[in-house]
C-alpha positions as CSV (number, residue, x, y, z in Angstrom):
1,M,6.1,-43.5,88.4
2,I,7.9,-45.5,91.1
3,D,6.8,-45.0,94.7
4,P,9.2,-42.4,96.3
5,V,9.0,-44.3,99.6
6,L,10.4,-47.5,97.9
7,A,13.0,-45.5,96.1
8,S,14.1,-43.8,99.3
9,C,14.3,-47.1,101.1
10,M,16.5,-48.5,98.3
11,L,18.7,-45.5,98.3
12,I,19.2,-45.3,102.0
13,S,19.6,-49.1,102.6
14,V,22.2,-49.6,99.9
15,F,24.1,-46.5,101.1
16,V,24.1,-47.5,104.7
17,I,25.0,-51.2,104.0
18,L,28.0,-50.1,101.9
19,L,29.0,-47.5,104.5
20,A,28.8,-50.2,107.2
21,M,31.1,-52.4,105.1
22,S,33.7,-49.5,105.2
23,A,33.4,-48.8,101.5
24,P,34.7,-45.3,100.4
25,I,31.8,-42.8,100.7
26,G,32.1,-41.9,97.0
27,L,31.5,-45.5,95.9
28,C,28.6,-45.7,98.5
29,I,27.0,-42.7,96.8
30,V,27.4,-43.8,93.2
31,I,26.3,-47.5,93.8
32,A,23.3,-46.4,95.8
33,S,22.4,-43.9,93.1
34,C,22.6,-46.6,90.3
35,S,20.6,-49.1,92.3
36,T,17.9,-46.5,92.9
37,M,17.9,-45.4,89.2
38,M,17.4,-49.0,88.1
39,L,14.0,-49.0,89.7
40,V,12.8,-46.8,86.8
41,L,15.4,-47.3,84.1
42,P,17.1,-50.3,82.4
43,F,20.6,-51.2,83.6
44,E,22.4,-49.8,80.5
45,I,20.6,-46.5,80.6
46,S,21.1,-46.2,84.4
47,M,24.8,-46.6,84.0
48,F,25.0,-44.2,81.1
49,A,23.0,-41.6,82.9
50,T,25.1,-41.9,86.0
51,A,28.3,-41.5,84.1
52,Q,26.9,-38.6,82.1
53,K,25.7,-36.7,85.2
54,M,29.0,-37.3,87.0
55,F,31.0,-35.8,84.1
56,S,28.6,-32.9,83.3
57,S,28.5,-31.9,87.0
58,L,32.2,-31.0,86.9
59,D,31.8,-28.9,83.7
60,S,31.5,-25.7,85.8
61,F,33.7,-22.7,85.7
62,A,32.9,-21.9,89.3
63,L,34.6,-25.1,90.4
64,L,38.0,-23.7,89.3
65,A,38.0,-22.0,92.7
66,V,38.3,-25.3,94.5
67,P,41.8,-26.4,93.5
68,F,43.2,-22.9,93.9
69,F,41.8,-22.6,97.5
70,V,43.0,-26.1,98.3
71,L,46.5,-25.2,97.0
72,S,46.6,-22.0,99.0
73,G,45.6,-23.9,102.1
74,V,48.2,-26.6,101.6
75,M,51.0,-24.1,101.1
76,M,49.8,-22.2,104.3
77,N,49.7,-25.5,106.2
78,S,53.2,-26.4,105.0
79,G,54.7,-23.0,105.4
80,G,54.8,-22.7,109.2
81,I,52.0,-20.2,109.5
82,A,50.4,-21.9,112.5
83,G,53.2,-21.0,115.0
84,R,53.0,-17.3,114.1
85,L,49.2,-17.2,114.5
86,V,49.5,-18.9,117.9
87,N,52.0,-16.3,119.1
88,F,49.7,-13.6,117.8
89,A,46.7,-15.1,119.6
90,K,48.6,-15.1,122.9
91,L,48.8,-11.3,122.7
92,F,45.0,-11.2,123.3
93,T,44.6,-14.1,125.7
94,G,47.7,-14.1,127.8
95,R,46.1,-12.7,131.0
96,L,42.8,-14.6,130.9
97,P,41.9,-17.6,133.0
98,G,42.7,-20.6,130.8
99,S,44.7,-18.5,128.4
100,L,46.1,-21.4,126.5
101,S,42.6,-22.6,125.6
102,Y,41.6,-19.2,124.3
103,T,44.8,-19.1,122.3
104,N,43.8,-22.5,120.8
105,I,40.4,-21.2,119.9
106,I,41.6,-18.0,118.3
107,G,44.4,-19.9,116.5
108,N,41.9,-22.3,115.0
109,M,39.6,-19.5,113.9
110,M,42.5,-17.7,112.1
111,F,44.3,-20.7,110.7
112,G,41.1,-22.5,109.8
113,A,40.0,-19.5,107.8
114,I,43.3,-19.2,106.0
115,S,43.7,-22.9,105.3
116,G,39.9,-23.6,104.7
117,S,40.2,-26.9,106.6
118,A,39.1,-27.9,110.0
119,I,41.4,-30.9,110.0
120,A,44.4,-28.7,109.1
121,A,43.5,-26.3,111.9
122,S,43.0,-29.0,114.4
123,T,46.3,-30.7,113.5
124,S,48.5,-27.6,113.1
125,I,47.2,-25.4,116.0
126,G,46.2,-28.3,118.2
127,G,49.5,-30.1,117.7
128,V,51.2,-27.0,119.3
129,M,48.6,-26.1,121.9
130,V,47.4,-29.4,123.4
131,P,50.9,-30.6,124.5
132,M,51.6,-27.1,125.8
133,S,48.4,-27.0,127.7
134,A,49.0,-30.5,129.2
135,K,52.5,-29.4,130.3
136,E,51.0,-26.4,132.1
137,G,48.6,-28.6,134.1
138,Y,45.5,-28.5,131.9
139,S,43.5,-31.7,131.6
140,R,44.6,-33.3,128.3
141,S,41.0,-34.4,127.5
142,F,39.8,-30.8,128.1
143,A,42.6,-29.3,126.0
144,S,41.7,-31.7,123.2
145,A,38.0,-30.9,123.5
146,V,38.8,-27.2,123.1
147,N,40.8,-27.9,120.0
148,I,38.1,-30.2,118.5
149,A,35.2,-27.9,119.2
150,S,36.8,-24.8,117.7
151,A,38.5,-26.4,114.6
152,P,35.3,-26.2,112.4
153,T,35.1,-22.4,112.7
154,G,37.4,-22.2,109.6
155,M,34.6,-23.9,107.6
156,L,32.5,-20.8,108.1
157,I,35.0,-18.0,108.3
158,P,35.9,-17.2,104.7
159,P,37.4,-18.0,102.3
160,T,35.8,-21.4,102.4
161,T,34.9,-23.8,99.7
162,A,31.7,-24.9,101.4
163,F,29.9,-21.7,100.5
164,I,31.2,-21.9,97.0
165,L,29.6,-25.3,96.6
166,Y,26.4,-24.0,98.2
167,A,26.3,-21.1,95.7
168,L,26.8,-23.6,92.9
169,A,24.1,-26.0,94.1
170,S,21.6,-23.2,94.9
171,G,21.8,-21.7,91.4
172,G,23.8,-18.6,92.0
173,T,23.4,-17.3,95.6
174,S,25.8,-14.4,96.2
175,I,29.2,-15.8,97.4
176,A,30.0,-12.4,98.8
177,A,26.9,-12.4,101.0
178,L,27.6,-16.0,102.1
179,F,31.2,-15.1,103.0
180,A,30.0,-12.1,105.0
181,G,27.3,-14.1,106.8
182,G,29.7,-16.9,107.4
183,M,32.1,-14.5,109.1
184,V,29.4,-13.7,111.6
185,A,28.4,-17.3,112.2
186,G,32.0,-18.5,112.6
187,T,32.9,-15.8,115.0
188,L,29.9,-16.5,117.1
189,W,30.9,-20.2,117.1
190,G,34.3,-19.2,118.4
191,L,32.8,-16.9,121.1
192,G,30.5,-19.7,122.2
193,C,33.6,-22.0,122.7
194,M,35.3,-19.1,124.6
195,A,32.3,-18.8,127.0
196,V,32.5,-22.5,127.9
197,T,36.3,-22.2,128.3
198,W,35.9,-19.3,130.7
199,V,33.5,-21.3,132.9
200,V,35.7,-24.4,133.0
201,A,38.9,-22.5,133.4
202,K,37.5,-20.6,136.4
203,R,36.3,-23.8,138.0
204,H,39.7,-25.6,137.6
205,N,41.8,-22.5,138.0
206,Y,43.6,-22.9,134.7
207,R,45.7,-19.7,134.6
208,V,48.8,-18.9,132.6
209,F,50.4,-15.5,132.3
210,F,52.6,-14.7,129.3
211,A,55.3,-12.3,130.2
212,L,56.1,-10.5,126.9
213,Q,59.4,-8.7,126.7
214,K,59.6,-5.2,125.4
215,G,59.2,-5.1,121.6
216,V,58.1,-8.8,121.4
217,A,54.4,-7.8,120.8
218,L,55.3,-5.7,117.8
219,K,57.5,-8.4,116.3
220,V,54.8,-11.1,116.8
221,T,52.2,-8.8,115.2
222,V,54.4,-7.9,112.2
223,E,55.0,-11.7,111.6
224,A,51.3,-12.6,111.8
225,V,49.5,-9.7,110.1
226,P,50.7,-10.6,106.5
227,S,49.1,-14.0,106.9
228,L,45.8,-12.5,108.2
229,L,45.8,-10.1,105.3
230,L,44.9,-13.0,103.0
231,I,41.4,-13.0,104.6
232,V,41.1,-9.2,104.2
233,I,42.3,-9.3,100.6
234,I,40.0,-12.2,99.5
235,V,36.8,-11.2,101.4
236,G,37.3,-7.5,100.8
237,G,38.0,-7.9,97.1
238,I,34.9,-10.1,96.6
239,V,32.6,-7.9,98.6
240,Q,33.9,-4.7,96.9
241,G,33.4,-6.3,93.5
242,I,37.1,-5.9,92.6
243,F,37.3,-9.6,91.6
244,T,35.1,-12.7,91.5
245,A,35.4,-15.7,93.9
246,I,37.2,-17.6,91.1
247,E,39.7,-14.8,90.5
248,A,40.1,-14.5,94.3
249,S,41.2,-18.1,94.6
250,A,44.0,-17.5,92.1
251,I,45.0,-14.4,93.9
252,A,45.1,-16.4,97.1
253,V,47.6,-18.8,95.5
254,V,49.9,-16.0,94.3
255,Y,49.7,-14.2,97.7
256,T,50.4,-17.4,99.6
257,L,53.3,-18.2,97.3
258,F,54.8,-14.8,97.9
259,L,54.2,-15.1,101.7
260,T,55.8,-18.5,102.2
261,M,58.6,-18.3,99.7
262,V,59.6,-14.6,99.8
263,F,58.4,-13.0,103.0
264,Y,58.7,-15.9,105.5
265,K,61.0,-18.0,103.4
266,T,59.6,-21.2,104.9
267,L,59.0,-23.0,101.6
268,K,61.5,-23.7,98.8
269,I,61.1,-24.6,95.2
270,K,62.0,-28.2,96.1
271,D,59.0,-28.4,98.4
272,M,56.5,-27.6,95.6
273,P,56.2,-31.1,94.0
274,A,55.0,-32.6,97.2
275,I,52.6,-29.7,97.8
276,L,51.2,-30.0,94.3
277,I,50.8,-33.8,94.6
278,Q,48.9,-33.3,97.9
279,T,46.8,-30.6,96.3
280,V,46.0,-32.9,93.3
281,I,45.0,-35.8,95.7
282,M,42.7,-33.5,97.8
283,T,41.2,-31.9,94.8
284,G,40.6,-35.3,93.2
285,I,38.8,-36.5,96.3
286,I,36.6,-33.4,96.4
287,M,35.8,-33.5,92.7
288,F,34.9,-37.2,92.8
289,L,32.6,-36.6,95.7
290,L,31.0,-33.7,93.9
291,A,30.5,-35.9,90.8
292,T,28.9,-38.8,92.7
293,S,26.7,-36.4,94.7
294,S,25.4,-35.0,91.4
295,A,24.5,-38.6,90.3
296,M,22.6,-39.1,93.6
297,S,20.7,-35.9,93.1
298,F,19.7,-37.0,89.6
299,S,18.6,-40.5,90.9
300,M,16.5,-38.8,93.6
301,A,15.0,-36.4,91.1
302,I,13.8,-39.1,88.6
303,T,12.2,-41.1,91.5
304,N,10.5,-38.0,92.9
305,I,12.2,-38.3,96.3
306,P,12.6,-34.5,96.7
307,G,8.9,-33.8,96.1
308,A,7.8,-36.5,98.5
309,L,10.3,-35.3,101.2
310,S,9.1,-31.7,100.6
311,N,5.4,-32.7,101.0
312,M,6.3,-34.7,104.1
313,I,8.1,-31.8,105.8
314,L,5.5,-29.3,104.9
315,S,2.7,-31.6,106.2
316,I,4.3,-31.6,109.7
317,S,3.3,-28.0,110.4
318,E,2.5,-24.7,108.7
319,N,4.6,-22.9,111.2
320,K,7.9,-21.6,109.8
321,M,9.8,-22.0,113.0
322,V,8.7,-25.6,113.4
323,I,9.8,-26.4,109.9
324,L,13.2,-24.7,110.5
325,L,13.6,-26.8,113.6
326,V,12.8,-30.0,111.8
327,I,15.2,-29.2,108.9
328,T,17.9,-28.2,111.4
329,A,17.6,-31.5,113.2
330,F,17.6,-33.3,109.8
331,L,20.8,-31.6,108.8
332,L,22.5,-32.3,112.1
333,I,21.8,-36.0,111.5
334,I,23.0,-35.9,107.9
335,G,26.2,-34.1,109.0
336,A,27.0,-36.8,111.4
337,F,27.1,-39.4,108.6
338,M,28.1,-37.6,105.4
339,D,30.9,-35.3,104.3
340,I,30.0,-31.6,104.0
341,G,30.6,-31.4,100.3
342,P,28.3,-34.2,99.1
343,A,25.7,-33.2,101.7
344,I,25.5,-29.6,100.4
345,L,25.2,-30.7,96.7
346,I,22.6,-33.4,97.4
347,F,20.3,-31.7,99.9
348,T,20.5,-28.0,98.8
349,P,18.3,-28.7,95.7
350,I,15.8,-30.6,97.9
351,L,15.6,-28.3,100.9
352,L,16.1,-24.8,99.4
353,P,12.8,-24.8,97.6
354,I,11.0,-25.6,100.9
355,M,12.9,-22.8,102.6
356,T,12.1,-20.2,99.9
357,K,8.5,-21.3,100.0
358,L,8.5,-20.4,103.7
359,G,10.2,-17.0,103.0
360,V,13.7,-18.0,104.2
361,D,16.4,-16.1,102.4
362,P,18.8,-18.4,100.4
363,V,21.8,-16.7,102.0
364,H,20.4,-17.3,105.5
365,F,19.6,-20.9,104.6
366,G,23.2,-21.4,103.2
367,I,24.7,-20.2,106.5
368,I,22.3,-22.5,108.5
369,M,23.2,-25.4,106.3
370,V,27.0,-25.1,106.4
371,Y,26.9,-24.4,110.1
372,N,24.8,-27.6,110.7
373,L,27.0,-29.8,108.6
374,A,30.2,-28.3,110.1
375,I,28.9,-29.6,113.5
376,G,28.8,-33.1,112.0
377,T,32.6,-33.0,111.5
378,I,33.0,-33.2,115.3
379,T,30.2,-35.6,116.2
380,P,30.1,-39.4,116.2
381,P,29.9,-41.7,114.5
382,V,31.6,-40.5,111.3
383,G,33.0,-37.0,112.3
384,S,36.5,-36.9,111.1
385,G,37.4,-33.8,113.1
386,L,36.5,-35.7,116.3
387,Y,38.9,-38.6,115.6
388,V,41.7,-36.5,114.2
389,G,41.4,-34.1,117.2
390,A,41.5,-37.0,119.7
391,S,44.6,-38.4,117.8
392,V,46.3,-35.1,117.9
393,G,45.6,-34.8,121.7
394,K,46.7,-38.4,122.3
395,V,43.5,-39.2,124.1
396,K,40.7,-41.8,123.5
397,V,37.6,-40.6,121.8
398,E,35.5,-41.8,124.7
399,D,37.6,-39.7,127.1
400,V,37.0,-36.5,125.1
401,I,33.2,-36.8,124.7
402,K,32.3,-35.7,128.2
403,P,34.4,-32.5,128.2
404,L,33.0,-31.8,124.7
405,M,29.3,-31.8,125.9
406,P,29.3,-28.2,127.1
407,F,30.9,-27.1,123.9
408,Y,28.2,-29.0,121.9
409,A,25.6,-27.1,123.9
410,A,27.2,-23.7,123.2
411,I,27.6,-24.4,119.5
412,I,24.0,-25.6,119.1
413,G,22.9,-22.6,121.1
414,V,24.6,-20.3,118.6
415,L,23.0,-22.4,115.8
416,L,19.5,-21.7,117.2
417,L,20.3,-18.0,117.4
418,I,21.4,-17.7,113.8
419,T,18.5,-19.9,112.7
420,F,15.6,-18.2,114.4
421,I,17.0,-14.6,114.4
422,P,18.1,-14.1,110.8
423,E,19.1,-10.5,111.5
424,I,22.1,-11.8,113.4
425,P,23.9,-13.6,110.5
426,L,22.6,-11.3,107.8
427,F,23.4,-7.9,109.4
428,L,27.0,-7.9,107.9
429,P,26.0,-8.8,104.3
430,R,23.3,-6.1,104.5
431,L,25.7,-3.6,106.0
432,L,28.2,-4.3,103.2
433,G,25.5,-4.0,100.6
434,V,26.0,-7.5,99.1
435,M,22.4,-8.7,99.5
């Protein structure tokens, strides 16, 4: 048996070198996996095993939900939903200090949940709110920081593919329970961002009043509620057992199609080819990353890296809280360098057995994991959400880091709460009777 330390060094060094050379992350994963596998298997068998694992990993009925949710998100993004949600958010934030920033946060929470994409939320909502905030006298770097910090909430508030991937990687954890717990965690993330906004807005006297004319509030609500009903239909249907997550994804497409083509009439038949092409590209990227992640998991398994890592972590301390803190720090680091999909598929089989041995509920760990990795989307050096958000706000990344620091503190504060007080994220799944 090969030394797991040597295998780990090979895997990490090849991956990091290729990543530093700007190779696509999928290729970094698969080449690193093959290189590690060749420590114990001949070249031909290593290549055959890698290809076999990549193809077999995609032979899963549960993965049908991914392209459907992606298609629903793309149609929502293209169908002009963002502006309606922004107007709806203004109804609740119009008379608060820094009202435009609160509107951005609530808009990101709603649109991120509907689209399932932090990037889509940051671009669609931030593209409207950041210029508007700058025009009203807000610091552009602060407005961009608000947009960046709140965009990942949609990765936690259902429906979200991250929890579907975790359920797949963990061997069947309840998607309904994960969705319900994610709703709590994502809402707390948003509230943490609002708390920081309140302090900064009071200090800089950011104040905007929205004067709503008679009847406007009702009109804005009527326009926005059908979009928000998607969340209610999907989550409610899964929780109540009316349909499965896979069936829910198809229902999401049908409902979104009706909403954008019939109700709002913002999309036409001629727009569908471009939307379908975009969906195919995004789905292809996700599936390729899933396939390569499965190959890496296999290469780690045959070189006994998971067992060695498990022994190392458990040898640090017998205290459950200490181990949770160590794994939280580990996931924060992983999230800063790796996309959330591959990270979930690679590290769930490694870390979940450690957590269950310590008595941590798989649903609780899934929420912790997705929350940690979502933070990585807005942290250097790889965080795509950080760079996209800075681009949307037309500011330099270095200029937005300082105003982001209080938001990072609040987000990590919420992370510690949901990690060490499991009753917080799990109260809703238990209340709904899905775990």
